[in-house]
OpenMM code with the backbone's topology and positions (N, CA, C; nanometers):
from openmm import Vec3, app, unit

residues = "UNK UNK UNK UNK UNK UNK UNK UNK UNK UNK UNK UNK UNK UNK UNK UNK UNK UNK UNK UNK UNK UNK UNK UNK UNK UNK UNK UNK UNK UNK UNK UNK UNK UNK UNK UNK UNK UNK UNK UNK UNK UNK UNK UNK".split()
positions = [
    Vec3(0.0827, -0.1201, 0.0000),
    Vec3(0.0000, 0.0000, 0.0000),
    Vec3(0.0867, 0.1259, 0.0000),
    Vec3(0.1840, 0.1313, 0.0881),
    Vec3(0.2689, 0.2503, 0.0961),
    Vec3(0.3507, 0.2681, -0.0306),
    Vec3(0.3854, 0.1570, -0.0955),
    Vec3(0.4623, 0.1659, -0.2192),
    Vec3(0.3800, 0.2336, -0.3292),
    Vec3(0.2513, 0.2038, -0.3333),
    Vec3(0.1635, 0.2678, -0.4312),
    Vec3(0.1581, 0.4190, -0.4085),
    Vec3(0.1508, 0.4602, -0.2827),
    Vec3(0.1491, 0.6037, -0.2523),
    Vec3(0.2796, 0.6707, -0.2924),
    Vec3(0.3910, 0.6042, -0.2661),
    Vec3(0.5219, 0.6610, -0.2991),
    Vec3(0.5378, 0.6764, -0.4500),
    Vec3(0.4842, 0.5827, -0.5265),
    Vec3(0.4996, 0.5863, -0.6720),
    Vec3(0.3940, 0.6751, -0.7370),
    Vec3(0.2665, 0.6533, -0.7039),
    Vec3(0.1581, 0.7178, -0.7773),
    Vec3(0.1329, 0.8630, -0.7384),
    Vec3(0.1503, 0.8970, -0.6127),
    Vec3(0.1223, 1.0340, -0.5703),
    Vec3(0.2115, 1.1363, -0.6412),
    Vec3(0.3434, 1.1191, -0.6433),
    Vec3(0.4256, 1.2148, -0.7190),
    Vec3(0.4002, 1.2088, -0.8699),
    Vec3(0.3722, 1.0898, -0.9219),
    Vec3(0.3469, 1.0755, -1.0650),
    Vec3(0.2208, 1.1510, -1.1060),
    Vec3(0.1154, 1.1347, -1.0309),
    Vec3(-0.0105, 1.2038, -1.0613),
    Vec3(0.0064, 1.3546, -1.0464),
    Vec3(0.0764, 1.3974, -0.9422),
    Vec3(0.0990, 1.5409, -0.9222),
    Vec3(0.1815, 1.5993, -1.0368),
    Vec3(0.2872, 1.5307, -1.0771),
    Vec3(0.3730, 1.5802, -1.1849),
    Vec3(0.2979, 1.5843, -1.3179),
    Vec3(0.2213, 1.4809, -1.3476),
    Vec3(0.1457, 1.4791, -1.4730),
    Vec3(0.0380, 1.5878, -1.4744),
    Vec3(-0.0279, 1.6070, -1.3621),
    Vec3(-0.1309, 1.7111, -1.3549),
    Vec3(-0.0713, 1.8488, -1.3783),
    Vec3(0.0386, 1.8777, -1.3110),
    Vec3(0.1021, 2.0082, -1.3283),
    Vec3(0.1638, 2.0219, -1.4666),
    Vec3(0.2171, 1.9127, -1.5197),
    Vec3(0.2804, 1.9170, -1.6506),
    Vec3(0.1825, 1.9353, -1.7649),
    Vec3(0.0611, 1.8849, -1.7496),
    Vec3(-0.0385, 1.8950, -1.8564),
    Vec3(-0.1263, 2.0195, -1.8445),
    Vec3(-0.1082, 2.0954, -1.7373),
    Vec3(-0.1917, 2.2131, -1.7176),
    Vec3(-0.1674, 2.3196, -1.8252),
    Vec3(-0.0429, 2.3473, -1.8569),
    Vec3(-0.0113, 2.4515, -1.9558),
    Vec3(-0.0557, 2.4122, -2.0971),
    Vec3(-0.0256, 2.2889, -2.1446),
    Vec3(-0.0761, 2.2513, -2.2775),
    Vec3(-0.2290, 2.2487, -2.2832),
    Vec3(-0.2931, 2.2096, -2.1734),
    Vec3(-0.4392, 2.2083, -2.1703),
    Vec3(-0.4974, 2.3478, -2.1813),
    Vec3(-0.4345, 2.4428, -2.1131),
    Vec3(-0.4812, 2.5812, -2.1219),
    Vec3(-0.4594, 2.6353, -2.2629),
    Vec3(-0.3471, 2.6004, -2.3229),
    Vec3(-0.3206, 2.6430, -2.4605),
    Vec3(-0.4220, 2.5862, -2.5579),
    Vec3(-0.4578, 2.4602, -2.5383),
    Vec3(-0.5578, 2.3964, -2.6237),
    Vec3(-0.6934, 2.4646, -2.6090),
    Vec3(-0.7330, 2.4930, -2.4854),
    Vec3(-0.8612, 2.5594, -2.4635),
    Vec3(-0.8627, 2.6992, -2.5247),
    Vec3(-0.7521, 2.7719, -2.5125),
    Vec3(-0.7432, 2.9051, -2.5714),
    Vec3(-0.7520, 2.8975, -2.7234),
    Vec3(-0.6829, 2.8012, -2.7830),
    Vec3(-0.6870, 2.7849, -2.9287),
    Vec3(-0.8275, 2.7491, -2.9762),
    Vec3(-0.8965, 2.6635, -2.9023),
    Vec3(-1.0332, 2.6271, -2.9401),
    Vec3(-1.1278, 2.7467, -2.9284),
    Vec3(-1.1085, 2.8291, -2.8258),
    Vec3(-1.1910, 2.9500, -2.8127),
    Vec3(-1.1705, 3.0425, -2.9312),
    Vec3(-1.0451, 3.0599, -2.9705),
    Vec3(-1.0162, 3.1495, -3.0832),
    Vec3(-1.0683, 3.0912, -3.2142),
    Vec3(-1.0541, 2.9607, -3.2330),
    Vec3(-1.0997, 2.8960, -3.3564),
    Vec3(-1.2514, 2.9066, -3.3707),
    Vec3(-1.3226, 2.8865, -3.2611),
    Vec3(-1.4689, 2.8882, -3.2644),
    Vec3(-1.5270, 3.0262, -3.2373),
    Vec3(-1.4404, 3.1259, -3.2268),
    Vec3(-1.4813, 3.2637, -3.1993),
    Vec3(-1.5777, 3.2712, -3.0808),
    Vec3(-1.5388, 3.2086, -2.9713),
    Vec3(-1.6219, 3.2086, -2.8511),
    Vec3(-1.6272, 3.3496, -2.7932),
    Vec3(-1.7415, 3.3839, -2.7373),
    Vec3(-1.7572, 3.5148, -2.6757),
    Vec3(-1.8437, 3.5008, -2.5517),
    Vec3(-1.8470, 3.6051, -2.4743),
    Vec3(-1.9233, 3.6047, -2.3514),
    Vec3(-2.0728, 3.6105, -2.3826),
    Vec3(-2.1512, 3.5317, -2.3094),
    Vec3(-2.2964, 3.5309, -2.3279),
    Vec3(-2.3573, 3.6342, -2.2343),
    Vec3(-2.4477, 3.7148, -2.2873),
    Vec3(-2.5148, 3.8168, -2.2066),
    Vec3(-2.6511, 3.7661, -2.1636),
    Vec3(-2.7070, 3.8303, -2.0628),
    Vec3(-2.8359, 3.7877, -2.0087),
    Vec3(-2.9482, 3.7982, -2.1113),
    Vec3(-2.9457, 3.8978, -2.1971),
    Vec3(-3.0543, 3.9155, -2.2933),
    Vec3(-3.0474, 3.8147, -2.4084),
    Vec3(-2.9389, 3.7385, -2.4186),
    Vec3(-2.9255, 3.6391, -2.5253),
    Vec3(-2.9756, 3.5012, -2.4834),
    Vec3(-3.0082, 3.4852, -2.3566),
    Vec3(-3.0515, 3.3529, -2.3087),
    Vec3(-3.1938, 3.3257, -2.3390),
] * unit.nanometer
topology = app.Topology()
chain = topology.addChain("A")
for resn in residues:
    res = topology.addResidue(resn, chain)
    for name in ("N", "CA", "C"):
        topology.addAtom(name, app.Element.getBySymbol(name[0]), res)
């Protein structure tokens, strides 16, 4: 059990932090490609 924590906890933390920047870049690119904009109350 402790071995799983020693191996997986740092691995999951590193992968999460490592994929955060590319994920944000992907979301930004998709917003620009689809010309996303803010929705106003009168448009709902």
